[in-house]
TORKOL-4160 file (C-alpha; in steps of 0.2 Angstrom, whole numbers, padded with zeros to 4 digits, m for minus):
334
<pt num="1" X="0589" Y="0519" Z="0480"/>
<pt num="2" X="0577" Y="0505" Z="0485"/>
<pt num="3" X="0574" Y="0511" Z="0502"/>
<pt num="4" X="0556" Y="0511" Z="0507"/>
<pt num="5" X="0551" Y="0527" Z="0516"/>
<pt num="6" X="0534" Y="0525" Z="0525"/>
<pt num="7" X="0523" Y="0538" Z="0534"/>
<pt num="8" X="0509" Y="0531" Z="0545"/>
<pt num="9" X="0494" Y="0541" Z="0552"/>
<pt num="10" X="0490" Y="0529" Z="0567"/>
<pt num="11" X="0473" Y="0535" Z="0571"/>
<pt num="12" X="0460" Y="0530" Z="0583"/>
<pt num="13" X="0447" Y="0527" Z="0569"/>
<pt num="14" X="0458" Y="0525" Z="0553"/>
<pt num="15" X="0476" Y="0520" Z="0549"/>
<pt num="16" X="0483" Y="0528" Z="0533"/>
<pt num="17" X="0499" Y="0523" Z="0526"/>
<pt num="18" X="0510" Y="0534" Z="0514"/>
<pt num="19" X="0524" Y="0527" Z="0503"/>
<pt num="20" X="0536" Y="0538" Z="0495"/>
<pt num="21" X="0533" Y="0538" Z="0476"/>
<pt num="22" X="0516" Y="0530" Z="0478"/>
<pt num="23" X="0506" Y="0541" Z="0489"/>
<pt num="24" X="0493" Y="0535" Z="0501"/>
<pt num="25" X="0492" Y="0516" Z="0498"/>
<pt num="26" X="0482" Y="0510" Z="0513"/>
<pt num="27" X="0467" Y="0518" Z="0521"/>
<pt num="28" X="0458" Y="0506" Z="0533"/>
<pt num="29" X="0448" Y="0506" Z="0549"/>
<pt num="30" X="0459" Y="0504" Z="0565"/>
<pt num="31" X="0450" Y="0489" Z="0570"/>
<pt num="32" X="0456" Y="0471" Z="0574"/>
<pt num="33" X="0445" Y="0455" Z="0576"/>
<pt num="34" X="0452" Y="0443" Z="0589"/>
<pt num="35" X="0447" Y="0425" Z="0593"/>
<pt num="36" X="0443" Y="0425" Z="0611"/>
<pt num="37" X="0447" Y="0407" Z="0613"/>
<pt num="38" X="0465" Y="0407" Z="0607"/>
<pt num="39" X="0469" Y="0426" Z="0607"/>
<pt num="40" X="0473" Y="0425" Z="0588"/>
<pt num="41" X="0469" Y="0439" Z="0575"/>
<pt num="42" X="0455" Y="0434" Z="0564"/>
<pt num="43" X="0454" Y="0450" Z="0553"/>
<pt num="44" X="0461" Y="0467" Z="0552"/>
<pt num="45" X="0454" Y="0484" Z="0545"/>
<pt num="46" X="0439" Y="0484" Z="0534"/>
<pt num="47" X="0437" Y="0465" Z="0536"/>
<pt num="48" X="0436" Y="0467" Z="0555"/>
<pt num="49" X="0424" Y="0482" Z="0554"/>
<pt num="50" X="0411" Y="0473" Z="0545"/>
<pt num="51" X="0411" Y="0461" Z="0559"/>
<pt num="52" X="0407" Y="0474" Z="0572"/>
<pt num="53" X="0391" Y="0470" Z="0582"/>
<pt num="54" X="0388" Y="0455" Z="0570"/>
<pt num="55" X="0398" Y="0441" Z="0577"/>
<pt num="56" X="0396" Y="0429" Z="0591"/>
<pt num="57" X="0405" Y="0431" Z="0608"/>
<pt num="58" X="0419" Y="0420" Z="0602"/>
<pt num="59" X="0426" Y="0434" Z="0592"/>
<pt num="60" X="0430" Y="0452" Z="0599"/>
<pt num="61" X="0431" Y="0467" Z="0587"/>
<pt num="62" X="0441" Y="0480" Z="0595"/>
<pt num="63" X="0450" Y="0497" Z="0592"/>
<pt num="64" X="0468" Y="0495" Z="0598"/>
<pt num="65" X="0469" Y="0514" Z="0600"/>
<pt num="66" X="0459" Y="0525" Z="0611"/>
<pt num="67" X="0459" Y="0544" Z="0611"/>
<pt num="68" X="0474" Y="0544" Z="0600"/>
<pt num="69" X="0485" Y="0532" Z="0611"/>
<pt num="70" X="0488" Y="0514" Z="0612"/>
<pt num="71" X="0475" Y="0505" Z="0623"/>
<pt num="72" X="0481" Y="0487" Z="0618"/>
<pt num="73" X="0500" Y="0487" Z="0614"/>
<pt num="74" X="0501" Y="0469" Z="0607"/>
<pt num="75" X="0486" Y="0472" Z="0595"/>
<pt num="76" X="0493" Y="0488" Z="0589"/>
<pt num="77" X="0510" Y="0481" Z="0586"/>
<pt num="78" X="0502" Y="0466" Z="0576"/>
<pt num="79" X="0492" Y="0479" Z="0566"/>
<pt num="80" X="0507" Y="0489" Z="0562"/>
<pt num="81" X="0517" Y="0473" Z="0557"/>
<pt num="82" X="0503" Y="0468" Z="0546"/>
<pt num="83" X="0502" Y="0484" Z="0536"/>
<pt num="84" X="0521" Y="0487" Z="0535"/>
<pt num="85" X="0522" Y="0469" Z="0529"/>
<pt num="86" X="0510" Y="0472" Z="0515"/>
<pt num="87" X="0522" Y="0485" Z="0508"/>
<pt num="88" X="0539" Y="0479" Z="0511"/>
<pt num="89" X="0535" Y="0460" Z="0510"/>
<pt num="90" X="0541" Y="0446" Z="0522"/>
<pt num="91" X="0559" Y="0445" Z="0516"/>
<pt num="92" X="0563" Y="0464" Z="0518"/>
<pt num="93" X="0577" Y="0465" Z="0506"/>
<pt num="94" X="0579" Y="0484" Z="0507"/>
<pt num="95" X="0580" Y="0495" Z="0522"/>
<pt num="96" X="0564" Y="0503" Z="0528"/>
<pt num="97" X="0562" Y="0520" Z="0536"/>
<pt num="98" X="0546" Y="0523" Z="0546"/>
<pt num="99" X="0538" Y="0539" Z="0553"/>
<pt num="100" X="0523" Y="0537" Z="0564"/>
<pt num="101" X="0512" Y="0551" Z="0570"/>
<pt num="102" X="0507" Y="0554" Z="0588"/>
<pt num="103" X="0495" Y="0566" Z="0596"/>
<pt num="104" X="0504" Y="0582" Z="0603"/>
<pt num="105" X="0497" Y="0579" Z="0620"/>
<pt num="106" X="0503" Y="0562" Z="0624"/>
<pt num="107" X="0513" Y="0557" Z="0639"/>
<pt num="108" X="0531" Y="0550" Z="0638"/>
<pt num="109" X="0525" Y="0533" Z="0642"/>
<pt num="110" X="0512" Y="0533" Z="0628"/>
<pt num="111" X="0525" Y="0540" Z="0616"/>
<pt num="112" X="0537" Y="0526" Z="0621"/>
<pt num="113" X="0524" Y="0513" Z="0618"/>
<pt num="114" X="0521" Y="0519" Z="0600"/>
<pt num="115" X="0540" Y="0520" Z="0597"/>
<pt num="116" X="0542" Y="0502" Z="0603"/>
<pt num="117" X="0528" Y="0496" Z="0592"/>
<pt num="118" X="0535" Y="0505" Z="0577"/>
<pt num="119" X="0552" Y="0498" Z="0580"/>
<pt num="120" X="0546" Y="0480" Z="0581"/>
<pt num="121" X="0536" Y="0482" Z="0566"/>
<pt num="122" X="0549" Y="0491" Z="0555"/>
<pt num="123" X="0566" Y="0489" Z="0563"/>
<pt num="124" X="0577" Y="0502" Z="0570"/>
<pt num="125" X="0574" Y="0516" Z="0557"/>
<pt num="126" X="0557" Y="0522" Z="0565"/>
<pt num="127" X="0553" Y="0539" Z="0571"/>
<pt num="128" X="0538" Y="0549" Z="0579"/>
<pt num="129" X="0531" Y="0565" Z="0573"/>
<pt num="130" X="0517" Y="0576" Z="0582"/>
<pt num="131" X="0501" Y="0575" Z="0572"/>
<pt num="132" X="0498" Y="0594" Z="0570"/>
<pt num="133" X="0516" Y="0596" Z="0563"/>
<pt num="134" X="0513" Y="0581" Z="0551"/>
<pt num="135" X="0496" Y="0588" Z="0546"/>
<pt num="136" X="0504" Y="0605" Z="0542"/>
<pt num="137" X="0518" Y="0597" Z="0531"/>
<pt num="138" X="0505" Y="0586" Z="0522"/>
<pt num="139" X="0493" Y="0602" Z="0519"/>
<pt num="140" X="0508" Y="0611" Z="0511"/>
<pt num="141" X="0510" Y="0624" Z="0524"/>
<pt num="142" X="0527" Y="0633" Z="0523"/>
<pt num="143" X="0533" Y="0627" Z="0540"/>
<pt num="144" X="0551" Y="0631" Z="0537"/>
<pt num="145" X="0549" Y="0650" Z="0537"/>
<pt num="146" X="0548" Y="0662" Z="0552"/>
<pt num="147" X="0530" Y="0665" Z="0547"/>
<pt num="148" X="0517" Y="0658" Z="0559"/>
<pt num="149" X="0506" Y="0644" Z="0552"/>
<pt num="150" X="0491" Y="0637" Z="0562"/>
<pt num="151" X="0484" Y="0620" Z="0560"/>
<pt num="152" X="0468" Y="0612" Z="0568"/>
<pt num="153" X="0468" Y="0593" Z="0566"/>
<pt num="154" X="0451" Y="0585" Z="0571"/>
<pt num="155" X="0454" Y="0566" Z="0572"/>
<pt num="156" X="0444" Y="0552" Z="0578"/>
<pt num="157" X="0450" Y="0551" Z="0596"/>
<pt num="158" X="0458" Y="0568" Z="0598"/>
<pt num="159" X="0457" Y="0586" Z="0592"/>
<pt num="160" X="0473" Y="0596" Z="0591"/>
<pt num="161" X="0479" Y="0614" Z="0587"/>
<pt num="162" X="0496" Y="0621" Z="0585"/>
<pt num="163" X="0506" Y="0636" Z="0579"/>
<pt num="164" X="0521" Y="0631" Z="0569"/>
<pt num="165" X="0536" Y="0641" Z="0563"/>
<pt num="166" X="0554" Y="0636" Z="0558"/>
<pt num="167" X="0550" Y="0618" Z="0558"/>
<pt num="168" X="0544" Y="0617" Z="0575"/>
<pt num="169" X="0529" Y="0619" Z="0586"/>
<pt num="170" X="0528" Y="0636" Z="0595"/>
<pt num="171" X="0512" Y="0633" Z="0605"/>
<pt num="172" X="0499" Y="0619" Z="0605"/>
<pt num="173" X="0485" Y="0611" Z="0614"/>
<pt num="174" X="0474" Y="0595" Z="0612"/>
<pt num="175" X="0458" Y="0588" Z="0619"/>
<pt num="176" X="0453" Y="0570" Z="0619"/>
<pt num="177" X="0437" Y="0574" Z="0609"/>
<pt num="178" X="0435" Y="0569" Z="0591"/>
<pt num="179" X="0424" Y="0560" Z="0578"/>
<pt num="180" X="0421" Y="0545" Z="0590"/>
<pt num="181" X="0415" Y="0557" Z="0604"/>
<pt num="182" X="0403" Y="0566" Z="0591"/>
<pt num="183" X="0396" Y="0549" Z="0587"/>
<pt num="184" X="0393" Y="0545" Z="0605"/>
<pt num="185" X="0384" Y="0562" Z="0607"/>
<pt num="186" X="0372" Y="0558" Z="0593"/>
<pt num="187" X="0368" Y="0541" Z="0600"/>
<pt num="188" X="0366" Y="0548" Z="0617"/>
<pt num="189" X="0354" Y="0562" Z="0611"/>
<pt num="190" X="0344" Y="0549" Z="0601"/>
<pt num="191" X="0342" Y="0538" Z="0617"/>
<pt num="192" X="0337" Y="0553" Z="0628"/>
<pt num="193" X="0325" Y="0561" Z="0616"/>
<pt num="194" X="0317" Y="0546" Z="0607"/>
<pt num="195" X="0321" Y="0531" Z="0619"/>
<pt num="196" X="0330" Y="0523" Z="0604"/>
<pt num="197" X="0346" Y="0514" Z="0605"/>
<pt num="198" X="0357" Y="0515" Z="0589"/>
<pt num="199" X="0374" Y="0507" Z="0585"/>
<pt num="200" X="0391" Y="0515" Z="0583"/>
<pt num="201" X="0390" Y="0514" Z="0564"/>
<pt num="202" X="0372" Y="0521" Z="0563"/>
<pt num="203" X="0378" Y="0536" Z="0573"/>
<pt num="204" X="0392" Y="0539" Z="0562"/>
<pt num="205" X="0381" Y="0538" Z="0547"/>
<pt num="206" X="0369" Y="0551" Z="0554"/>
<pt num="207" X="0384" Y="0562" Z="0557"/>
<pt num="208" X="0390" Y="0560" Z="0539"/>
<pt num="209" X="0372" Y="0563" Z="0532"/>
<pt num="210" X="0365" Y="0576" Z="0543"/>
<pt num="211" X="0380" Y="0583" Z="0554"/>
<pt num="212" X="0383" Y="0602" Z="0554"/>
<pt num="213" X="0392" Y="0613" Z="0566"/>
<pt num="214" X="0380" Y="0627" Z="0562"/>
<pt num="215" X="0361" Y="0626" Z="0558"/>
<pt num="216" X="0358" Y="0624" Z="0539"/>
<pt num="217" X="0346" Y="0636" Z="0529"/>
<pt num="218" X="0337" Y="0621" Z="0523"/>
<pt num="219" X="0335" Y="0607" Z="0536"/>
<pt num="220" X="0339" Y="0589" Z="0530"/>
<pt num="221" X="0331" Y="0573" Z="0537"/>
<pt num="222" X="0334" Y="0555" Z="0537"/>
<pt num="223" X="0327" Y="0539" Z="0544"/>
<pt num="224" X="0336" Y="0531" Z="0558"/>
<pt num="225" X="0333" Y="0513" Z="0564"/>
<pt num="226" X="0337" Y="0506" Z="0581"/>
<pt num="227" X="0330" Y="0497" Z="0596"/>
<pt num="228" X="0316" Y="0504" Z="0607"/>
<pt num="229" X="0323" Y="0505" Z="0625"/>
<pt num="230" X="0306" Y="0502" Z="0632"/>
<pt num="231" X="0297" Y="0489" Z="0621"/>
<pt num="232" X="0314" Y="0481" Z="0615"/>
<pt num="233" X="0308" Y="0480" Z="0597"/>
<pt num="234" X="0315" Y="0488" Z="0581"/>
<pt num="235" X="0309" Y="0506" Z="0578"/>
<pt num="236" X="0312" Y="0519" Z="0565"/>
<pt num="237" X="0312" Y="0538" Z="0568"/>
<pt num="238" X="0315" Y="0554" Z="0557"/>
<pt num="239" X="0330" Y="0564" Z="0563"/>
<pt num="240" X="0334" Y="0582" Z="0557"/>
<pt num="241" X="0350" Y="0592" Z="0554"/>
<pt num="242" X="0344" Y="0604" Z="0568"/>
<pt num="243" X="0344" Y="0590" Z="0581"/>
<pt num="244" X="0361" Y="0583" Z="0576"/>
<pt num="245" X="0368" Y="0601" Z="0577"/>
<pt num="246" X="0361" Y="0602" Z="0595"/>
<pt num="247" X="0368" Y="0585" Z="0599"/>
<pt num="248" X="0385" Y="0590" Z="0594"/>
<pt num="249" X="0386" Y="0608" Z="0601"/>
<pt num="250" X="0394" Y="0603" Z="0618"/>
<pt num="251" X="0409" Y="0593" Z="0610"/>
<pt num="252" X="0411" Y="0607" Z="0597"/>
<pt num="253" X="0412" Y="0620" Z="0611"/>
<pt num="254" X="0426" Y="0610" Z="0618"/>
<pt num="255" X="0436" Y="0610" Z="0602"/>
<pt num="256" X="0433" Y="0629" Z="0599"/>
<pt num="257" X="0439" Y="0632" Z="0617"/>
<pt num="258" X="0455" Y="0622" Z="0613"/>
<pt num="259" X="0458" Y="0632" Z="0598"/>
<pt num="260" X="0455" Y="0649" Z="0607"/>
<pt num="261" X="0468" Y="0644" Z="0620"/>
<pt num="262" X="0481" Y="0641" Z="0607"/>
<pt num="263" X="0478" Y="0658" Z="0600"/>
<pt num="264" X="0479" Y="0666" Z="0617"/>
<pt num="265" X="0496" Y="0659" Z="0620"/>
<pt num="266" X="0503" Y="0663" Z="0602"/>
<pt num="267" X="0516" Y="0677" Z="0602"/>
<pt num="268" X="0510" Y="0693" Z="0595"/>
<pt num="269" X="0521" Y="0693" Z="0579"/>
<pt num="270" X="0515" Y="0676" Z="0575"/>
<pt num="271" X="0497" Y="0680" Z="0579"/>
<pt num="272" X="0497" Y="0694" Z="0566"/>
<pt num="273" X="0503" Y="0681" Z="0553"/>
<pt num="274" X="0489" Y="0670" Z="0557"/>
<pt num="275" X="0476" Y="0684" Z="0556"/>
<pt num="276" X="0483" Y="0687" Z="0538"/>
<pt num="277" X="0485" Y="0669" Z="0533"/>
<pt num="278" X="0471" Y="0661" Z="0543"/>
<pt num="279" X="0471" Y="0643" Z="0550"/>
<pt num="280" X="0470" Y="0626" Z="0541"/>
<pt num="281" X="0458" Y="0612" Z="0547"/>
<pt num="282" X="0463" Y="0594" Z="0543"/>
<pt num="283" X="0457" Y="0577" Z="0549"/>
<pt num="284" X="0441" Y="0568" Z="0547"/>
<pt num="285" X="0432" Y="0581" Z="0557"/>
<pt num="286" X="0436" Y="0594" Z="0544"/>
<pt num="287" X="0423" Y="0586" Z="0533"/>
<pt num="288" X="0409" Y="0591" Z="0546"/>
<pt num="289" X="0398" Y="0604" Z="0537"/>
<pt num="290" X="0402" Y="0622" Z="0543"/>
<pt num="291" X="0416" Y="0618" Z="0555"/>
<pt num="292" X="0426" Y="0631" Z="0546"/>
<pt num="293" X="0412" Y="0644" Z="0548"/>
<pt num="294" X="0410" Y="0640" Z="0566"/>
<pt num="295" X="0429" Y="0642" Z="0570"/>
<pt num="296" X="0429" Y="0658" Z="0560"/>
<pt num="297" X="0414" Y="0665" Z="0569"/>
<pt num="298" X="0420" Y="0660" Z="0586"/>
<pt num="299" X="0439" Y="0666" Z="0584"/>
<pt num="300" X="0438" Y="0680" Z="0571"/>
<pt num="301" X="0452" Y="0671" Z="0562"/>
<pt num="302" X="0449" Y="0665" Z="0544"/>
<pt num="303" X="0448" Y="0646" Z="0543"/>
<pt num="304" X="0450" Y="0635" Z="0528"/>
<pt num="305" X="0448" Y="0616" Z="0526"/>
<pt num="306" X="0464" Y="0608" Z="0518"/>
<pt num="307" X="0463" Y="0601" Z="0501"/>
<pt num="308" X="0467" Y="0583" Z="0507"/>
<pt num="309" X="0460" Y="0584" Z="0525"/>
<pt num="310" X="0459" Y="0565" Z="0528"/>
<pt num="311" X="0477" Y="0561" Z="0521"/>
<pt num="312" X="0486" Y="0576" Z="0527"/>
<pt num="313" X="0494" Y="0568" Z="0542"/>
<pt num="314" X="0500" Y="0552" Z="0533"/>
<pt num="315" X="0507" Y="0563" Z="0519"/>
<pt num="316" X="0516" Y="0574" Z="0531"/>
<pt num="317" X="0523" Y="0559" Z="0541"/>
<pt num="318" X="0530" Y="0552" Z="0525"/>
<pt num="319" X="0537" Y="0569" Z="0519"/>
<pt num="320" X="0545" Y="0573" Z="0536"/>
<pt num="321" X="0558" Y="0559" Z="0533"/>
<pt num="322" X="0565" Y="0570" Z="0519"/>
<pt num="323" X="0568" Y="0585" Z="0532"/>
<pt num="324" X="0571" Y="0574" Z="0547"/>
<pt num="325" X="0587" Y="0584" Z="0552"/>
<pt num="326" X="0578" Y="0600" Z="0551"/>
<pt num="327" X="0565" Y="0594" Z="0562"/>
<pt num="328" X="0577" Y="0587" Z="0574"/>
<pt num="329" X="0585" Y="0604" Z="0576"/>
<pt num="330" X="0568" Y="0611" Z="0580"/>
<pt num="331" X="0566" Y="0598" Z="0594"/>
<pt num="332" X="0548" Y="0594" Z="0588"/>
<pt num="333" X="0554" Y="0577" Z="0582"/>
<pt num="334" X="0559" Y="0561" Z="0591"/>
């Protein structure tokens, strides 16, 4: 009755925590500020993010996850402990069940690292679920039917696509291209074209304000501030949506190719279901303008953005605890 059931979307850019009966209660950047001198954690989440690029060498602000997998095990475990502790408290009077999402393409070593970190944070009752499967559950797709359901999850470090039926993944693929890579492409484009160096947060802001997978009918512009590569002084330029679309084209082509490869491997019976029902896009990348239209144009399959793209994986991870036995039988669950 008092058992805590928690689902965690352990993302490269953000960590989202779902608690049964409460919904998504935590949505914070996956960042940790660490004191270089004594290796102690100074801040976690949003507090650490505001320090990025603004603190002395004595404090390092890092992302403990890279491309969807653990880059720093100790920091990831500490971050999980911190957020789980916020929910269950220090005394842990009642049992806790924890389900953590992992990219579908992770190796067994990477998978074990997440599993170990989750167990140390929450105890023995901790499990893993593939992100596309969690995203499909969170988006409300009928994954327990024989009908084919296709989901495309575009996260911060990875983009994944999967066809799901009878509580299991039939075919899937993933690429280590996501929101952070799109930010890098924008920064690289601005540096090449304008000799202007911009920060990670500025590139992300440009993506949010101007980003589009396809050219817009009415071009938008915004001021972008950075440091001139030649003079070394601050400078401001005007950037347009058309330029940002050009900057993102290569990375988006990789995502499109990944989605096509999943469609090519889908059994004919399920492929006909997907043509009728379309595919659902989740993750932060689903918020990029015209990403659904780009996928529809390139694949010929109708594509729709989920009602809750940012929280789908966390919701699905939490709800998966309720159908754990069915997922076990489908062998898409660990």
